[in-house]
Legacy VTK file of the C-alpha trace (Angstrom):
# vtk DataFile Version 3.0
C-alpha trace
ASCII
DATASET POLYDATA
POINTS 120 float
-12.979 30.749 -33.553
-10.142 28.483 -32.489
-6.873 29.069 -34.315
-4.888 26.132 -35.741
-1.433 25.598 -34.322
1.136 25.462 -37.094
4.894 25.120 -36.929
7.039 26.650 -39.640
10.320 24.765 -40.033
11.590 27.267 -42.587
12.061 30.115 -40.107
14.007 30.329 -36.875
15.843 27.603 -34.955
14.962 24.069 -35.977
16.216 22.111 -32.928
13.285 22.754 -30.602
10.706 22.357 -33.336
12.273 19.121 -34.533
12.357 17.738 -30.978
8.621 18.249 -30.496
7.915 17.023 -34.023
9.779 13.754 -33.288
8.131 13.095 -29.901
5.335 10.890 -31.300
7.919 8.733 -33.075
9.950 8.324 -29.893
6.774 7.621 -27.950
5.731 4.863 -30.332
9.165 3.254 -30.145
9.069 3.425 -26.335
5.643 1.772 -26.301
6.941 -0.968 -28.600
9.874 -1.632 -26.275
7.566 -1.692 -23.251
5.279 -4.131 -25.060
8.249 -6.418 -25.711
9.355 -6.110 -22.074
5.844 -7.010 -20.904
5.891 -10.043 -23.200
9.171 -11.165 -21.698
7.943 -10.673 -18.125
4.681 -12.558 -18.647
6.269 -15.417 -20.582
9.171 -15.595 -18.141
6.798 -15.833 -15.205
4.174 -18.231 -16.557
5.815 -20.282 -19.329
8.847 -22.463 -19.914
12.433 -21.418 -20.543
12.004 -22.459 -24.170
9.057 -20.092 -24.592
11.065 -17.262 -23.046
13.937 -17.989 -25.429
11.499 -17.959 -28.366
10.130 -14.554 -27.405
13.643 -13.192 -27.001
14.819 -14.683 -30.276
11.912 -13.349 -32.323
11.868 -9.837 -30.868
14.637 -8.768 -33.257
12.605 -9.982 -36.233
9.539 -8.120 -34.994
11.575 -4.930 -34.548
13.047 -5.373 -38.027
9.596 -5.596 -39.613
8.254 -2.669 -37.597
11.245 -0.470 -38.413
11.042 -1.433 -42.099
7.417 -0.321 -42.259
8.138 2.832 -40.213
10.951 3.682 -42.637
8.613 3.208 -45.569
6.065 5.501 -43.943
8.704 8.166 -43.326
9.710 7.986 -46.987
6.075 8.306 -47.980
5.738 11.323 -45.701
8.603 13.036 -47.515
6.994 12.449 -50.905
3.584 13.536 -49.595
5.085 16.691 -48.081
6.675 17.586 -51.403
3.352 17.213 -53.213
1.554 19.150 -50.483
4.126 21.947 -50.708
3.726 22.031 -54.472
-0.064 22.093 -53.989
-0.347 19.028 -56.232
-3.364 17.469 -54.517
-3.895 14.799 -57.178
-0.417 13.330 -56.619
-0.758 13.772 -52.850
-4.005 11.803 -52.949
-2.383 9.091 -55.084
0.646 8.888 -52.778
-1.544 8.597 -49.698
-3.728 5.869 -51.187
-0.729 3.944 -52.490
0.927 4.099 -49.079
-2.207 2.856 -47.348
-2.609 0.049 -49.880
1.003 -1.070 -49.456
0.571 -0.985 -45.670
-2.554 -3.134 -45.767
-0.989 -5.601 -48.210
2.183 -5.827 -46.081
0.065 -6.419 -42.983
-1.915 -9.185 -44.670
1.242 -10.870 -45.998
2.970 -10.695 -42.606
-0.159 -12.078 -40.928
-0.447 -14.982 -43.358
3.245 -15.857 -43.105
3.044 -15.639 -39.306
-0.039 -17.815 -39.171
1.417 -20.583 -41.339
4.914 -20.358 -39.834
3.577 -20.900 -36.326
3.631 -24.514 -35.216
0.284 -25.791 -33.963
LINES 1 121
120 0 1 2 3 4 5 6 7 8 9 10 11 12 13 14 15 16 17 18 19 20 21 22 23 24 25 26 27 28 29 30 31 32 33 34 35 36 37 38 39 40 41 42 43 44 45 46 47 48 49 50 51 52 53 54 55 56 57 58 59 60 61 62 63 64 65 66 67 68 69 70 71 72 73 74 75 76 77 78 79 80 81 82 83 84 85 86 87 88 89 90 91 92 93 94 95 96 97 98 99 100 101 102 103 104 105 106 107 108 109 110 111 112 113 114 115 116 117 118 119
């Protein structure tokens, strides 16, 4: 039987464990930056200077929205971890479902605003 790999942050040095724990977060931020760089390269090569300026000008807004939602998910993770540690599965379930609902609603609102704010 295959054993699960668990990391206990309550014992021993935290630095190495925290580094490996944070790698997915850093990886996702790196992928987001590479996506933005690819946007700039493609638009800069095949579109006008105005389009390139628009992509550059809106990248900060996109990063703001992404980081806002990432921050909300980190906060939710803290609350969920507290309920998990307390073995309060009912509240953990409620926290998880609420977080997913807020994420979907935020995504729909951002999509609608983006759709109607885009000139045709």
